[in-house]
C-alpha positions in Angstrom: 8.9 -5.2 12.2 9.7 -6.2 8.6 6.1 -5.8 7.6 5.8 -2.4 9.3 9.0 -1.3 7.4 7.5 -2.5 4.1 4.4 -0.4 4.7 6.6 2.6 5.7 8.5 2.3 2.4 5.3 2.2 0.4 4.0 5.3 2.2 7.2 7.1 1.6 7.1 6.2 -2.1 3.5 7.4 -2.3 4.5 10.8 -0.9 7.2 10.9 -3.6 4.5 10.1 -6.2 6.4 7.0 -7.2 4.1 4.2 -8.2 7.0 1.8 -8.9 8.2 2.4 -5.3 4.7 1.8 -3.9 4.5 -1.5 -5.8 8.1 -2.6 -5.3 7.2 -5.3 -2.8 4.0 -6.4 -4.4 4.0 -9.8 -6.0 3.7 -10.2 -9.7 0.9 -12.7 -8.9 -1.0 -10.0 -6.8 -4.8 -9.9 -6.9 -6.8 -7.0 -5.6 -10.5 -6.1 -5.6 -12.4 -7.5 -8.6 -9.2 -9.6 -9.4 -7.2 -6.5 -10.2 -3.6 -7.1 -11.1 -0.4 -5.3 -10.1 -0.4 -3.5 -13.5 -4.0 -2.3 -13.0 -3.2 -0.9 -9.5 -0.2 0.9 -11.0 -2.5 2.6 -13.5 -4.7 3.8 -10.7 -1.7 5.1 -8.8 -0.5 6.9 -11.9 -3.8 8.6 -12.3 -3.9 9.7 -8.6 -0.3 10.9 -8.7 -0.8 12.8 -12.0 -3.6 14.8 -10.5 -1.7 15.9 -7.4 1.4 18.1 -7.1 2.0 16.9 -3.6 0.7 14.1 -1.5 0.8 13.5 2.3 0.0 10.1 3.7 -0.5 9.4 7.4 -0.9 5.9 8.8 -2.3 6.4 12.4 -3.1 2.7 12.9 -1.5 -0.5 11.6 -2.2 -4.0 12.9 0.3 -6.6 11.8 -0.1 -10.4 12.2 2.4 -13.1 11.3 1.0 -16.6 10.9 3.9 -18.9 10.7 7.2 -18.3 8.9 5.8 -17.5 5.4 2.4 -15.9 5.9 1.5 -12.4 7.2 -1.1 -9.7 7.0 -1.7 -6.1 7.9 -4.7 -3.9 8.3 -4.3 -0.2 8.5 -5.9 3.2 8.2 -4.3 5.5 5.7 -5.2 9.2 5.5 -4.4 11.0 2.2 -4.1 14.7 1.6 -3.4 16.2 -1.8 -2.1 19.6 -2.8 -2.2 21.1 0.7 -5.5 19.5 1.8 -5.5 18.1 5.3 -4.5 14.4 5.4 -7.9 13.6 6.7 -9.4 14.6 3.4 -9.5 11.0 2.1 -9.2 7.9 4.1 -8.6 4.3 3.1 -8.8 1.2 5.2 -6.4 -1.3 3.6 -6.0 -5.0 4.4 -3.3 -7.1 2.8 -2.0 -10.6 2.8 1.7 -11.2 2.5 4.0 -14.1 1.8 7.6 -14.4 2.7 9.9 -15.2 -0.2 13.7 -15.6 -0.3 13.8 -11.9 -1.0 11.6 -10.9 1.9 7.9 -10.2 2.3 5.6 -9.6 -0.7 2.0 -8.4 -0.8 0.0 -11.1 -2.6 -3.5 -9.7 -2.2 -5.2 -6.6 -0.8 -8.6 -5.1 -0.2 -9.4 -1.5 0.5 -12.4 0.7 1.4 -12.7 4.4 1.1 
């Protein structure tokens, strides 16, 4: 349930067009596709949010797996609509690996396909 709540908070932050909120529970050591850093992902989010007056994000499917006390992962489908477009306008499949720290779960790596 904690990982589902983390995803829900990130989705809510995306709908507020708040890149810092989306990345709040992403590790400073995060690595994404092509070894992208947390800072690079923030720049991508800023560009996406700058171009949209409003954003709607739906998450119709989310699989969560916890592998022991400190490792977890999720895989989900995220549908994105901008400026009144139907949320099905753009879809992303996102897979992320998480580690539990003393402050809670953090995303340490992610992959996504559009």
